[in-house]
N, C-alpha and C positions, 0 to 999 in steps of 0.2 A: 379375195384379198382383204376387204374391209373387215369381215368377220374374224379373220385370223389376227388382224392387227388389234381389234377390240379385245380379243381374248388375251393376247400377249400384254396389252396395256393394263388390263384388269389385274393380271398376274403380277406385273411389276409393281403396281400400287399396293396390292394386298400382301405380297410376299417380300417385296424388295425394300420396304420401309419408307417409300415415298409418300408425300401427303396427297398428291393428286396427279392427274395427267390428262392429256387430250390428244386426239388424232383427227385429222380431216383429210379426206381424199377428194380430188376433183378429177373426173375422167376426161378423156379427150374431147367429149362433147359439152363439157362445162357443168355436169351434174355433180353436186356437192353432197358428201356424206360426212357427218361429224359426230364425235362421241367424246364426252368427258366423264371422269370418274374421280372419286375420292373426296377429300375435304379441303376447305380453304385455310382455316386456322388450326394449329395443332392441338390447342387446349380445349377443343370442343368436338363432340361426336359428329360424324358425317351425316347429319340429318338436318332437315329444315333449311334455314338460310346459310348453314355452314356446309351444306352438301355442294360439291362442285358439279352442278347439274346443268349449267348454262354454257354452251360452247361459244356464246357471244361475249363472254367476259374477257377483258383484256389484261395482259400482264407484260412485264418487262422481258423482252426476248433476247437480251444480251447481244452477242456478236452476230446474230442473224441480221442485226441492223446494218452491218457492213455491206451486205449484199445490196441493200436498198440505197445506201450512200454511194456505192460504186455505180449503181445503175444511173443515178443522177449524172455522174461524171461521164458515163458512156453516152447518155442522151445529149448532153451538151457538146460532146466531141463530134457526134455525127451531124449536128446542126452547125458546126463550125465555130462554136463559142468557147471551146476549150481545146488547147493543143496538149495532148497527153505526153508529148516529148519535150514540153517546155520545162525549164528548171524552176523548181518550187521557190528558190530564193529570189527569182526575178518577179514572182507574182505576189509574194506576201511582204508586208511591212516588217522591218527588223533587220538585224545583222545577218547578212547572207553567208558569212564565212563558214559556219558549221554545216551548212547544207549544200556546199559546192558540189555540183555534179548530180544531185538528186533530182529526178524528174517526177512529174505527176504519175506517170505509168509505174514508176518504182514504188510510190506510195500504194497504188492500187494492188500490185502483186507482191508486196512485202519484200522487195529486194533493195530497199532504200539504204540499208545499213542502220536505220534507226532501231532502237531497242526500248523495252519497257523497264530497263534496269533502274532508271531514276524515277520510275512512275510515269503517270500520264494525266493525273488529276491535279489541277492547280487553281488558284483563285485569281480573279481579276483584281487589279489592273494588269496582271501578267498575261501576255498574249501567247499563242502557241509558239511563235518564233522566239519570243522572249524566254519561254520555258526551255526550249532546246538550247539556246545560247547560254543559259544559266546552269545547265546540267551537263557536265562532260559525259556522264554515263548514258546520255540519251543517244549517242552516236558511237557505234563500235568502230574500231580503227583497223581491224585485221583485214577486212575485205573491201574492195572498191565498190562504190554504189553501182547497183545493177548486177553484181556478180554472185550474191548469196541470198537465199531465201530465209527469212526469219520472221515468223508471225509476230506482229507488233501492233498494239492498240494505238500507239502514238501516231502511226501512219495515217489513221483515219481521223484523228483529231485535226491533224494538219490538212488532210484532204477536205474536210468540211470547211475550213477557213479558205482554202483555195477556191472552192466553189462560190463562196461569197465574194472573193476578190475579183473573179473574172466576170461576175454578173452584176455586182452591186446590189444583191438581194440577200435577205435572210435565208439561212439554210432551211428552215422549216417550210418556207413558201416554195423553195425549189423542190424539196422532197414531195410536197403535196402535188405540185404540178406534173412532175415527171415520173413519179412512182406511185404514190399513195392513191390519188384519184383515179388514174388509169387502171390500177389493179383492183379497185373497189375496196380500199382500206380506209376506214374511218378513224383509225387510231393515229397516233402521232408521236414524234420524238419528245420524250419527257413531257408528254401530255399536251404539247402545243397544238392548238387547233381543235382539241377535243372538248365539246361542251360539258359543263359541270354535271349535268344529269347522267352523261355517259361515263364520266370519270368515276361515278359512284359504283359502276359495275366493273370492279377491278379485283384482281387476285394478287394480294401482297405476297412477297417472296420470303421464305424462311429457309435457312441453311441447316442441314443436319450436323450436329456436333455430338460429341460423346455425352454431354450433359443434357442433350435434348435439341430442340429446334430453336434457333435464334433468328429474330426478325431482321430483315435486310432492307426492304423497300416499302414504300407506300404506308407510312404511319398514319393512323386515323387523324392525328392532330396536324397533319400537313396543311400548308397554305393552298387549299384546293381551289381557291378563286383566282390564283395567280395565272399569268399567261404561260409560264414555264414552271414545272414542279420538279425540283431536284430530288434525287433518291432519298435523301435524309429528311425531306419535307419542306425545305426552304422554297419560297416562291420568288420568282423574278418577273419583272414587267418588261414588255416589249419597248416601252417608252425609254427605258434605261439601257437598252441593248446597243452595243457598238459592233458593227461588222468586223469580222476577223478576230478581234480581241475576245469576243464572248461566245464564239462558236461552241466551245466545250459545254456551255449550258444546255445544249440540245443533246449532248452525248452522241455524236454521229457514229461513234464506234459501237455503241451498245444501248442506246436509250429508247429504241422504238417499242412502243406499247401496241400490241395487237392481240386479237383473239386467235384461236387456233384455226378458225375458218379464214381469217384474213391472212394468216401465215401461209396457208395453202394457196390463196390467191396470189401472194407474192411469188411463191414458187412457180405458179403458172405464168406470171409475167416474165420471170427469169428465163423461162423456156420458150418464149414466143419467137416468131420468125422475123421480128423487126430488125432493122440495121443495128440499133443499140443492143438488142439481144444477142445478135451474132457477134458483135464486137466483144461483149462481156464474156461470152462462152468460149471464145477462141483461146486455146492454151497459150499462155504468155510465159510460163515457167514450168519446167518439168525436171524432176529429180533425176540425176545421173549417178547411179550407184558406183560405177567404176571411177568416177571423178566427182566426188561429192560436191554439190553446189548449193547446199542449204540444209536446214533442219527439217527432215521429212516426217518426224514424229512416228517412227516405226512404220512407215508406209502410208499413214493416213493423210499426209500431205505430199502425195506423189506428183500431183499436177495441179496447177492453179491458173485460172483465167484472170479476169479483172474483178476482184471481190467475190470470186466463186471457187469453191473446191470442186475438182473434177475427178470422178471415179469412172474410168472406162476399162480398167484392167486391174482393179484391186481385188485380190482373191477372197478377202473377207467380206466384201460387199459385192454381190453378184450382179446387181442391176447397173445399168449405165446411167449413173446419177450425176447431176450437177446441182449445186446449192451451197448452203452455208450452215454450219452448226453454231450453237451458242451454249456456253457453259460458264455460269457465274452466279454468285449470290443465291445458290440453291436451285437455280434453273438449269435444266439441261434439255436440249431439243434441237430442232433443225427445220429447214425448208428445203425440199428436194423435188426435182423434176426428173422423171425417168424418160430419157431420150428415146428409148425403144418403144415404150407403151403410150407415151403422152400423158401419163398420170402425174398429177401434182400432189404433193403431200406437205402438211404441216404437222409437227408433233412436238410434245413437251412433257416433261415430268417436273414436279416441284418437290421441294424438300430434299434435294440432293445433297450429298456431302461434297466437299471441295476436292475434285479429282486432281487438281494441280497443286495442292498444299505441299510445300517443301520441294517442289520440282521447278527446274528452270524453264522447261518448255511446256507447251500445250499438250494435253493428253486427250486422245480420242480413242475409243469411246467407252463409257461404262457398259457392262454386259447387257443391261436391260435396253439401253438405247441401241446398241449394235444389233440386238436381236430384232428390233423393229425395222432397222434399216435393211436387214437381210430379207425382209418380206417385200419391200417396195419394188 
């Protein structure tokens, strides 16, 4: 399997116009195999320091982050520190009216009724609850909370704030304790907790446009000494951080920096037999074609757990896979655990075009990524 994946990955990079890519597999016994290929920067040849030759280099892995954030919630739930059926408005500071009836579980499985129509990036001093209250487009009015699946980044911005509210701790410390450290991941959300020397081993993201590749994250002139490094390079200090108000600085929806090896380790954690793992993998929403109950993205969102996409009967993806994909800012990839074989996988391609440009809903998957998934 690994050799087939390597060959397919090499072909995607050399023939599909991507800058680079990586794959890592971990078998049932914990043996790791990793391979990366291509170049880091588009304006230099794939030789020397610009060759993507180190599978330990970290990059922003977009919405794969949601699986890790959700796992924190599941871990807190099984130890009695978080009630998944508690209403969000009762946990967060701010006007509760706009989120009446929305529970933590609904954030986790994207049935809250929240949308990204008004965006989900905002500046402090505005808090997540303040942002929702100030933007009517953040909440759709056609369907009652819990009745309709709609993938939404804002769900996980709020979820991160909820995790801080119920524990009184910063989001990054929760992620480190319940997910990153147990999985063997040295990366962090928006570089929090990652030493300066390790931050230097990074892969910036470029998005493919008609005119060429445009830089998206990790500018060389970023404030790399800061506790938190935002995508545009701004740095923030923990000393100035305020719980709940500032959770977005970690980007709990998309800010996790990992290597492809660490991505496969996350997939392995998602597939473990712990109580938190079982809770996260249990189907909490399933598309019903005869009585549509959500946006299933042409079958690619047919079933969802808590922060996990579930493929157990998707004809285009033969394996019994659970995990999460990520597509943003020129990154495309995913973390996947095969429930039948016990194999865990992390994969990515950089220099992707924007698959969602001009579309209202998420799009899964580009042909190159789908061809990799079909091997797992």
